[in-house]
Each structure stands twice: as structure tokens, then as C-alpha cells.
N, C-alpha and C positions, 0 to 999 in steps of 0.2 A: 172702389167696389169691385169685387171679383166677378168675372164673367161666369154665367151659369154653366155647369158641367153638361156635356152632351150625354144623352142616354146611350146605353149600349146599342139599342136598335138604330139610333141615328148614326152612330159611329159605323155600324155594319153597312148601312145604306151608302155612306160616304166611301167606304172601302170598296164596295161593289161598283159604285159609280166610277171611281178612279181606275180600277182594274179593267173594267169593260172599255172605258174611254181610251185608255192607253193602248189596249189591243187594237182598237179601231184606228187610232191616229197613226200607229206604227205599222198598219196594214197586216198585222197578224190575223185579224179578221177583216178581210178585204171587202170592198164594195160588192153587194149582192150576197154576202155571207148570211146564211140563215141558221138559226139554232132555236130549239125549244127552250122554254124557260128553265126546265129541269136540267137540260144539257149545260146551259150557262151556269146554273148553280153548282153543278158537279165540277165544272172546269175551275170555278173560283173557290170550291171547298166550303160553301156556305148554303144556307137554306134558301128557299125560293122567295120568301117575303122581302128581304132587303134587295134581292136581285130585281124583283118586280118594280119596286119603287125607283131603283136606280135606272131601269130601262125607261120608265116614264120621264125622268129628268132628261135622259139622253134624247128621247123623242122630242121633247120641247126645244132642245138645242139643234135639232135637225140632223142628228147623226144616225139615228135608227128609226125604223118604223115598227111599232108594236102591233103584232097581228094576233087578235083574240084566238086562243086555243092553238095557235101555231107559232108562238114565241116571238122572235124578232128577226128583222132583216136590216143589215147595214146599208144605209142609203148611199147612192153614188154622188160624185161631184162632177158637174159638166164643165166643158171649156168656158161656157158663158159665166158660170159661177166663179171660176177661177179668175177670169178677166176682171169681173166686178170686184172680187175680193182684193186682188192686187191693186186695183185703182184706189180702193179705200186705204190699204196699207201704205201705198206710196204717198198719198196725201198726208196721212197721219205721221209717218216717219219723217217726212220733210219738215213738218211742223216741229217734231221733236228735235231735229237737228238745228233748226233755227233757234229754238228756246235755249238749247244747250250752248250754242255758239255765242249767244247774246250775254251769257254769264261769264264769258272769257275763262273757260276751264283750263287748268294747268295739267302738266304731265301726270301728276299723281292721280288726279280725278279720272283722266282718260286711260289710265293704265289697263283697266279691264278690257277696253276695246283693243288696245295694242296686243295684250296677251291672247285674246281670242283670235286675232288675225294671225299671230305667230303660230298658234295651235292649228289653224286651218292650213297654213303653209307646210307645217310638219306632217300633218295627216295626208296631205296631197302627195308629198314626196314618198310617203310610205304606202301609197295607193289604198288608203283606208278611207273610203267615202263616207262610212257611217260616222267616224270621228270628225271628218271634215264638216259634215252636216250639223253635228252637235255643236262644234265650235262656231260655225256660221250663225246658228240660232242664238248662241250666247252673245255674240257681237250685237245683234239686233235687239236682244232683250236688254242688254246694258245701255244701249243708245236710248231706248225709250224710257228706261228707268231713270237715267241721269238727267233727262229733260225736266224731271221734277213735277210733272202734271199727272196726278193719280188717275184722273178720269180718262185722260188720253191713253195712259198705260192700260187701263182696264178694257177700253174699247179695242185697242190693238190686239190684246190677248184673246178677245172674243173671236176675232177673225183669223188670228194666227193659227189656231188649232186646225181649222179647215184647210188653210194653206199648207200646213205641215203634212197633212195626209197626202196631198197631191205631190208635194216635193219628194217625200220618201218613196212614193210609188214610181216616180220618174227618175229617181236619183241615178240609176245605172243606164238610163236611156239617153241622158243628156251628154253633150260634149264635155270633156274634162274641164271642170270649173276653174280655169287658170286666171280669169279676170277678177274674181271677187276679192282676193287679197290686195291686189293693186288698188281697186276701187275703195276698199275699206281704209287703206292707209291715206288715200287722197281725202277721205272724209275726215280722218283724224287731223290731218294737216290744216284743213279749213276750220275745224273746230278750235284748234290751238291758236289759229290766227284771229279768232273772233269774227270770222267771215260768215255771217248767218246766211246770206244769199248764196255764197259759194258752197257751203255745207249742204244746203237744201238742193242745189243744182246737182251736186255729185250724188246725193242720195236718190234723187228722182231718176237720174240716168241709170244708176245701179239697179233700182227696182224695175224700171221699165225694160231693161235688157233681160232680166230674169223672167219677167212676165212673157216677153216675146218668145224666149226659149221654151218655156213651159207650154204655151199654147201651140207652138210649132210641133212639139212632140205629140200632143193630142191629135193634131191634124195629120202629121206624117203617119202615125200608126192607126189613124181612123178610129180614135177613141171618142165615140160620141159622149161617153161619160166613164167615170171610173169610181 
């Protein structure tokens, strides 16, 4: 049975949602950014109706506040939010690593993890932090996907978006991320060995280090929220 086709209006709402969401997550519209509904519509090149519906969806996700007659405001992320989000991501990614290791994956299955890590190393040598961040996220996305648990993957992605915004905001404030490629390869080694406990331990140490660095930036620069 074929899936019902989406209406043109639904498609426009989805497009507006994705465009606004991406601008927020990549900090093109940073925390505190305000815009009238008409301004958002003009920026996206569409009418106000799909923009209004998209903003309501984003408000339900905690990314914006819709202000009647005043458009929208991009909501901040606090250090407490980030600490809690990283605790959740750490627990879920450790579970993903355990599930994957228990399956005894081979070199071919883990190739996306190795390729992403090599891309991180190449980007770092080229001083391209944006490419490094994109490759780092590919590694973690593949790790969760390869675990084979769709509900776990969906839950991770829900929190990942909010973590992405803070990571991109602090990307050039952090020390040079030289430890990540080494830690990623240690993860791959434990996965290849079928060492579920070891893979989870490396994943936990990796995530906890990243969390400490991120929170330290908030505290050093006295960012009560971003």
C-alpha cells in the first residue's frame, strides 16, 4: 500500500521547520535572536502561514518562544541544560557501544567509524574546525545507528540537536580537540574485540571529557546561558 502523499501546505511547513531549525542549531540565529513572523517568512522566501506552523513545532521542541504579535525568540541553553543533556547522551551511547560490541562487528561494518575518524584527523591538520565537527558527529551518528536499536537512536537524536548548538557555539573557544581521534580509535578497537564493557568504558570517558570541557567554557567565560 502506497503512503499518502503530503499536501503542498504540509510540505512547506516541513521546509520552513527544517530551515529555521538548521539556522538555530548552527547558530546563524543565535540564542536571544528575535524576529517578526514576517521577517522570518521573508528570510525563507515563503508566506507566513507555513512559518507560523513551523514556529509552533519548534516551540514545542524548546528551541524558540513564540511571542504573540512580536514574532519569535531563540531560546538559550544553560550550563545545567548541557550537563544534563550530556549525561543522557553518555548513558545512551554507552549502551549503543555495548550492543554493537556484543554483535562482534567486523572491519567492514565498522568502516564508517574509521572513515569518520580519519576525516577528523585530516580536518584537524588543515585547521578546519567545521569539517572536524561534521566528521565527529558522523562518527557518533554511525555508532548509534550501528547499534541497531531504533528507539535508542531516535532518543539520542532528540537530545543531540540541543547539544549540537552548544558545541558549535563553543567550537573555537575550546582547546584544540586532539584527543577525540585517539579515543575514537580506542572505541573501534574495543568494538572489533567484542569487548562490550571496554567499548562502553571508552565511550563514557570520551563523553565525560567533552562534557567537562564544555561546562568549563561556560564557567570561564561566565556564560550563564547561551
